[in-house]
C-alpha positions as CSV (number, residue, x, y, z in Angstrom):
1,M,10.2,-24.3,-43.1
2,D,12.8,-22.7,-41.0
3,F,13.6,-21.8,-37.4
4,D,13.9,-18.2,-36.0
5,D,16.4,-17.1,-33.4
6,N,14.1,-18.4,-30.6
7,G,13.9,-21.8,-32.1
8,F,10.3,-21.6,-33.3
9,I,9.0,-22.8,-36.6
10,A,7.1,-20.2,-38.6
11,S,4.1,-21.1,-40.9
12,F,3.9,-20.5,-44.6
13,G,1.2,-18.3,-46.0
14,S,0.3,-16.4,-42.7
15,A,-3.2,-15.0,-42.7
16,G,-2.2,-12.1,-40.6
17,L,0.9,-10.9,-42.5
18,G,0.5,-12.5,-45.9
19,G,3.1,-14.7,-47.4
20,G,2.7,-17.7,-49.6
21,G,4.5,-18.2,-52.8
22,G,7.1,-20.3,-51.1
23,T,8.3,-17.4,-48.8
24,L,8.7,-18.0,-45.1
25,P,6.8,-15.3,-43.2
26,T,8.3,-13.9,-40.0
27,G,7.0,-11.3,-37.6
28,I,7.0,-9.8,-34.1
29,I,3.6,-11.1,-32.9
30,G,2.4,-14.6,-33.5
31,I,0.0,-17.3,-32.4
32,P,1.2,-21.0,-32.4
33,N,-1.0,-23.7,-33.7
34,G,0.1,-26.2,-31.1
35,S,2.7,-28.0,-33.4
36,G,5.3,-25.2,-33.3
37,W,3.9,-23.4,-36.4
38,Y,3.1,-19.8,-36.0
39,T,0.7,-17.4,-37.7
40,F,2.2,-13.8,-37.6
41,Y,0.2,-10.6,-37.3
42,A,1.1,-7.0,-38.0
43,S,-0.2,-5.8,-34.5
44,L,-1.4,-7.0,-31.2
45,N,-5.0,-5.9,-32.1
46,L,-5.0,-8.2,-35.2
47,A,-3.7,-11.1,-33.2
48,L,-6.3,-10.6,-30.5
49,A,-9.0,-10.4,-33.2
50,S,-8.0,-13.8,-34.5
51,A,-7.2,-15.5,-31.1
52,V,-9.7,-17.9,-29.5
53,F,-10.0,-19.3,-26.0
54,G,-6.9,-21.2,-25.0
55,D,-4.5,-19.4,-27.4
56,T,-1.3,-17.8,-26.3
57,I,0.0,-14.7,-28.3
58,V,3.8,-14.6,-28.4
59,F,6.0,-11.6,-29.0
60,F,9.5,-11.9,-30.7
61,D,10.6,-8.4,-30.4
62,D,9.4,-5.0,-28.9
63,F,6.3,-3.7,-30.5
64,V,5.3,0.0,-30.5
65,E,1.6,0.7,-31.3
66,S,1.0,4.2,-32.6
67,T,-2.7,3.9,-33.4
68,S,-4.8,2.5,-30.5
69,G,-4.6,0.5,-27.4
70,S,-5.7,-3.1,-27.1
71,T,-8.6,-5.0,-25.5
72,L,-7.8,-8.3,-23.8
73,V,-9.7,-11.4,-24.8
74,N,-11.1,-13.8,-22.2
75,G,-9.0,-17.0,-22.0
76,V,-6.2,-15.6,-24.4
77,D,-2.8,-15.2,-22.8
78,I,0.0,-13.0,-23.9
79,N,3.7,-14.2,-23.7
80,L,5.9,-11.0,-24.1
81,N,8.9,-13.3,-24.4
82,G,11.2,-10.8,-22.7
83,N,10.0,-7.9,-24.9
84,S,7.9,-4.8,-24.5
85,Y,4.5,-3.8,-25.8
86,I,4.3,0.0,-26.0
87,L,1.5,2.4,-26.7
88,D,2.9,5.7,-28.0
89,T,0.1,8.0,-28.8
90,A,-0.5,11.7,-27.9
91,D,-4.1,11.2,-26.6
92,T,-6.0,9.7,-23.7
93,Q,-6.1,6.1,-24.9
94,N,-5.3,3.3,-22.4
95,T,-2.7,0.6,-23.3
96,L,-4.5,-2.6,-22.2
97,N,-8.3,-2.6,-21.6
98,Y,-11.0,-4.9,-20.6
99,T,-14.6,-3.7,-19.9
100,S,-16.8,-6.7,-20.9
101,G,-18.0,-9.7,-18.9
102,A,-15.9,-12.0,-16.8
103,F,-12.4,-13.0,-18.0
104,T,-9.2,-14.8,-17.1
105,C,-6.0,-13.8,-18.6
106,S,-2.2,-14.3,-18.0
107,I,0.5,-12.1,-19.2
108,Y,4.1,-13.3,-19.1
109,N,7.7,-12.1,-19.2
110,G,8.1,-8.5,-20.3
111,N,6.9,-4.9,-20.1
112,I,3.7,-3.1,-20.9
113,V,4.4,0.7,-21.4
114,R,2.5,3.9,-21.9
115,K,4.2,6.8,-23.5
116,N,3.1,10.4,-24.4
117,S,-0.3,10.2,-22.8
118,L,-2.3,13.4,-22.7
119,A,-4.4,12.5,-19.6
120,T,-7.0,14.8,-18.3
121,G,-8.2,12.6,-15.5
122,T,-7.3,9.6,-13.4
123,T,-8.8,7.2,-15.9
124,D,-7.1,8.6,-19.0
125,G,-4.0,7.3,-20.7
126,L,-3.5,4.3,-18.4
127,V,-1.3,1.3,-18.8
128,L,-4.1,-1.0,-17.5
129,N,-7.8,-0.2,-17.6
130,I,-9.3,-3.5,-16.2
131,N,-13.0,-3.0,-15.3
132,P,-14.9,-6.0,-16.2
133,L,-18.7,-6.4,-15.5
134,L,-18.2,-9.6,-13.5
135,D,-15.5,-11.0,-11.2
136,S,-12.3,-11.8,-13.1
137,S,-8.6,-12.7,-12.8
138,L,-5.5,-11.2,-14.3
139,Y,-2.1,-12.9,-13.7
140,L,1.0,-10.8,-14.3
141,N,4.0,-13.2,-14.3
142,N,7.3,-11.4,-14.4
143,V,5.6,-8.4,-16.0
144,E,6.3,-4.7,-15.4
145,I,3.5,-2.2,-15.9
146,I,5.3,1.1,-16.7
147,Q,3.8,4.5,-17.0
148,E,6.2,6.9,-18.6
149,S,3.7,9.8,-19.0
150,D,2.1,12.3,-16.6
151,A,-0.8,9.8,-16.1
152,C,-2.0,7.2,-13.7
153,I,-0.9,3.6,-13.9
154,I,-4.1,1.7,-13.4
155,S,-7.9,1.7,-13.0
156,S,-9.5,-1.6,-12.0
157,S,-12.5,-3.1,-10.5
158,K,-14.0,-6.7,-9.9
159,T,-10.7,-8.3,-10.6
160,S,-8.1,-10.4,-8.8
161,I,-4.7,-9.0,-10.0
162,N,-1.8,-11.4,-9.1
163,G,1.8,-10.3,-9.3
164,G,3.3,-7.4,-11.4
165,V,5.6,-4.7,-10.9
166,F,4.0,-1.2,-11.2
167,R,6.0,1.9,-12.0
168,G,4.8,5.6,-12.4
169,G,2.3,8.1,-11.2
170,S,0.7,11.4,-12.3
171,I,2.0,14.6,-10.8
172,T,-1.0,16.5,-12.4
173,Q,-3.6,14.1,-11.1
174,G,-1.8,13.6,-7.8
175,S,-2.3,9.8,-8.1
176,A,-0.8,6.6,-9.3
177,G,-4.3,5.1,-9.7
178,V,-7.6,4.3,-8.1
179,T,-8.7,0.7,-7.8
180,T,-11.5,-1.6,-6.4
181,S,-9.9,-4.9,-7.1
182,Y,-8.0,-7.6,-5.1
183,F,-4.2,-7.5,-5.3
184,F,-1.8,-10.2,-4.5
185,D,2.1,-10.2,-4.5
186,G,2.5,-6.9,-6.3
187,T,5.4,-4.5,-6.2
188,W,4.8,-0.8,-6.6
189,Y,7.4,1.8,-7.4
190,I,5.2,4.9,-7.5
191,S,5.7,8.6,-7.5
192,Q,2.2,9.5,-6.3
193,P,-0.3,7.8,-3.9
194,I,-2.1,4.6,-4.9
195,V,-5.7,4.7,-3.7
196,F,-7.4,1.3,-2.8
197,S,-11.2,1.5,-2.5
198,F,-13.1,-1.6,-1.5
199,T,-9.9,-3.4,-2.1
200,R,-8.0,-6.2,-0.4
201,V,-4.2,-6.1,-0.9
202,Y,-2.0,-9.1,0.2
203,N,1.8,-9.6,0.3
204,S,2.7,-6.4,-1.6
205,F,5.6,-3.9,-1.5
206,F,5.3,-0.2,-2.0
207,Q,8.0,2.4,-2.5
208,N,7.7,6.1,-3.1
209,V,10.8,8.3,-3.1
210,N,8.8,11.6,-3.3
211,S,7.2,13.7,-0.7
212,T,3.7,12.4,-1.4
213,N,1.5,9.9,0.4
214,V,2.3,6.3,-0.6
215,V,-0.8,4.2,0.1
216,E,-4.3,5.5,0.9
217,L,-7.0,3.1,2.0
218,I,-10.7,4.1,1.7
219,N,-14.1,2.4,1.8
220,S,-13.4,-0.7,3.9
221,S,-10.2,-1.6,2.2
222,E,-7.6,-4.0,3.8
223,L,-3.8,-4.1,3.6
224,I,-2.4,-7.4,4.8
225,N,1.2,-8.7,5.2
226,S,2.6,-5.8,3.1
227,Q,5.5,-3.3,3.4
228,I,5.8,0.4,2.6
229,D,9.2,2.1,2.2
230,H,9.1,6.0,2.2
231,P,12.6,7.3,2.4
232,N,12.0,10.9,1.5
233,G,8.4,11.5,2.7
234,G,8.8,15.1,3.9
235,L,5.4,16.6,5.0
236,S,3.4,13.7,3.7
237,T,1.8,10.6,5.3
238,S,3.2,7.3,4.3
239,L,0.1,5.2,4.9
240,D,-3.4,6.8,5.3
241,V,-6.1,4.4,6.6
242,G,-9.6,5.6,6.2
243,E,-13.1,4.7,7.5
244,N,-13.8,1.0,8.2
245,C,-10.4,0.0,6.7
246,S,-7.9,-2.2,8.3
247,I,-4.2,-3.2,8.2
248,Y,-2.8,-6.5,9.5
249,G,0.9,-7.7,9.6
250,C,2.3,-4.6,7.9
251,I,5.6,-2.8,8.1
252,V,6.0,0.9,7.4
253,F,9.5,2.5,7.1
254,S,9.2,6.3,6.9
255,N,11.1,9.5,6.7
256,S,8.0,11.6,6.8
257,I,6.0,13.9,9.1
258,K,3.7,11.0,9.8
259,S,4.2,7.3,9.2
260,C,0.6,6.1,9.5
261,N,-2.7,8.0,10.1
262,V,-5.8,5.9,11.1
263,N,-9.3,7.3,11.2
264,N,-12.1,5.1,12.3
265,A,-10.2,1.9,11.4
266,K,-8.2,-1.0,12.8
267,V,-4.5,-1.7,13.1
268,T,-3.2,-5.2,14.1
269,S,0.2,-6.8,14.4
270,S,2.0,-4.1,12.5
271,T,5.3,-2.2,12.7
272,F,6.1,1.5,12.2
273,R,9.5,3.1,12.0
274,N,10.0,6.8,11.4
275,I,13.1,8.8,11.3
276,L,11.5,12.3,10.8
277,G,8.2,12.4,12.6
278,L,5.2,10.7,14.2
279,G,4.8,6.8,14.2
280,L,1.1,6.1,14.4
281,E,-1.9,8.4,15.0
282,L,-5.3,6.9,15.9
283,L,-8.6,8.8,15.8
284,D,-11.8,6.7,16.7
285,S,-9.7,3.7,16.0
286,T,-8.1,0.6,17.6
287,A,-4.6,-0.8,17.5
288,H,-3.4,-4.2,18.8
289,D,0.0,-5.9,19.0
290,C,2.1,-3.2,17.3
291,S,5.6,-2.0,17.4
292,I,6.6,1.6,17.0
293,F,10.1,3.2,16.9
294,C,10.7,6.9,16.2
295,V,14.0,8.8,16.1
296,S,12.8,12.4,16.3
297,G,8.9,12.3,16.6
298,V,6.2,11.3,18.9
299,G,5.5,7.5,18.8
300,L,1.8,7.1,19.3
301,I,-1.1,9.6,19.5
302,L,-4.5,8.4,20.7
303,N,-7.7,10.4,20.3
304,S,-11.1,8.6,21.2
305,S,-9.1,5.4,20.4
306,E,-8.0,2.3,22.2
307,A,-4.5,0.5,21.9
308,H,-3.4,-2.8,23.4
309,N,-0.1,-4.6,23.6
310,I,2.0,-1.7,22.0
311,Y,5.8,-1.4,22.2
312,C,6.7,2.3,21.7
313,E,10.2,3.6,21.7
314,V,11.5,7.1,20.9
315,N,15.1,8.4,20.8
316,L,14.9,12.2,21.1
317,N,13.0,14.5,23.5
318,N,9.5,13.6,22.4
319,N,6.8,11.7,24.3
320,P,6.5,8.1,23.3
321,V,2.7,8.2,23.8
322,E,0.3,11.1,23.8
323,I,-3.3,10.5,24.8
324,G,-6.2,12.8,24.1
325,Q,-9.9,12.8,25.1
326,G,-11.3,9.2,25.2
327,G,-8.0,7.5,24.8
328,K,-7.6,4.0,26.2
329,F,-4.1,2.5,26.6
330,Y,-3.5,-1.0,28.0
331,S,-0.8,-3.6,28.6
332,S,2.0,-1.8,26.8
333,S,5.7,-1.0,27.1
334,I,7.2,2.5,26.6
335,V,10.8,3.4,26.2
336,Q,12.1,7.1,26.2
337,N,15.8,7.1,25.4
338,K,16.6,10.8,25.6
339,N,17.8,12.1,29.0
340,D,15.8,15.3,28.9
341,I,13.5,16.8,31.6
342,S,11.0,17.9,28.9
343,A,10.0,14.4,27.9
344,C,7.8,12.1,29.9
345,G,6.6,8.5,29.1
346,I,2.9,9.2,28.5
347,K,1.5,12.7,28.0
348,I,-2.2,13.4,28.5
349,T,-3.0,16.1,26.0
350,S,-6.7,16.9,26.9
351,N,-8.4,17.9,30.1
352,L,-11.8,16.7,28.9
353,G,-11.4,13.3,30.5
354,N,-12.5,9.7,29.8
355,I,-8.9,8.5,29.6
356,T,-7.7,5.2,30.9
357,I,-4.1,4.0,31.3
358,N,-3.6,0.4,32.7
359,K,-0.9,-2.2,33.0
360,C,1.9,-0.3,31.4
361,S,5.7,-0.3,31.9
362,I,7.6,2.9,31.4
363,S,11.4,3.2,30.9
364,L,12.9,6.6,31.1
365,A,16.5,7.8,30.3
366,N,15.8,10.7,32.6
367,S,15.5,9.1,36.1
368,S,14.1,12.2,37.7
369,G,11.3,12.8,35.1
370,F,7.6,12.0,35.2
371,A,6.4,8.7,33.9
372,I,2.9,10.3,33.3
373,D,2.4,13.9,32.8
374,G,-0.4,16.0,31.3
375,V,-1.8,19.4,30.5
376,A,-3.2,21.3,33.5
377,L,-6.4,20.0,35.1
378,S,-6.3,16.8,33.2
379,T,-7.8,13.6,34.6
380,A,-7.4,9.9,33.9
381,T,-8.0,6.4,35.4
382,I,-4.5,5.2,36.0
383,S,-3.6,1.8,37.4
384,E,-0.9,-0.9,37.5
385,I,1.9,1.3,36.1
386,S,5.6,0.5,36.7
387,A,8.5,2.9,35.8
388,D,12.2,3.0,36.3
389,N,12.5,6.8,37.1
390,S,14.1,6.2,40.4
391,S,14.2,9.7,41.6
392,G,11.2,11.0,39.8
393,S,7.4,10.6,40.2
394,L,5.1,8.1,38.6
395,I,2.5,11.0,38.0
396,N,2.9,14.7,37.8
397,T,0.0,15.3,40.2
398,S,0.2,19.1,39.7
399,N,-1.3,18.6,36.3
400,V,-2.9,15.2,36.4
401,T,-5.6,13.8,38.8
402,N,-5.9,10.0,39.0
403,L,-9.5,8.9,39.2
404,Q,-8.6,5.4,40.2
405,T,-10.3,4.6,43.5
406,F,-8.9,1.2,44.1
407,T,-12.2,-0.1,45.4
408,Q,-12.8,-3.9,45.9
409,D,-15.5,-6.1,44.8
410,N,-17.2,-8.8,47.1
411,F,-14.3,-11.2,46.4
412,G,-11.5,-8.9,47.4
413,N,-10.4,-8.0,43.9
414,I,-9.3,-4.6,43.0
415,I,-11.8,-2.9,40.5
416,I,-9.8,-1.4,37.6
417,G,-11.4,1.9,36.4
């Protein structure tokens, strides 16, 4: 017997690679027997076919598969040992697959790569195709999932995916992947949007340096304690939050036309920073305890939506807050840093009514400007507003009619709204 460069003992007469006759077999992919002896195999597929529950397959060098992708085995881990497993075939095969019953698997220390995929859809030529029939777990410990083709990175369902660095995206498909799994502690360097459907995502980081959306949430998905970095977003939206979805404790850094768009969804305890455009837009949605800062765009737009405890600051001659029909804005602080007569603190953008503004403080660089302005013939219920525009007016009454009547109840309290 002998030791290889990694200090492992190889077995004689390997069933996977041959041997015997006194020769010492070596190989790229092996399975230890628990005593430091390895049986080597000519491919990952052969190793997986021989592995049993509790085994760990170990790589000793990069391995390029030129025939077919591999199917994971329940309870069989893969230690890439600092190496790469690469599928390089000019077809639609996926690199790693699992589509059977429940499974648990860990992959360690290396890269999983797809090259030269000829994908014709979002589920072709993937790096990971993880769609078990029952709830499962996949642990990616110090592993990078790399798509080098014009194809998506991942399709997954019913799986808790822990860790991993994901790279790539398909220009042709306009997507980095579509998932219905749980994701924990992942890092995503993507060139196209990743779509989470019926998905919960925790403690993850997303970066897209292209002018496409970064993250899209649909079908009751949740994004929790995560960060999005979008330095060259252009005309795209960094985070798109769809119906019945929610985000909590998130940070979005943007240089895009819109940092976050929210439609019939919830936003809580999150921060939005945008250099180029709009910070946060709400339609039929709610936002609580959020911070918004925009250099050259509007901070917050409300339409048929409600926002509480918002800090909103803008630097140029845009309005920090714009409120359309059915907008409710409470207990918030507004800062307009541009000394420009065209900018106010809050702009009412609809004359169709049902607008409430209550308990807000407004700071204006233009001391003679309006704290609250609006389109002609607009109305709102406005109360308990403070502003520092010392030579201006609280409300531009030429455009806005305040419906607050300041009536009292039987105990002498002012009735708000």
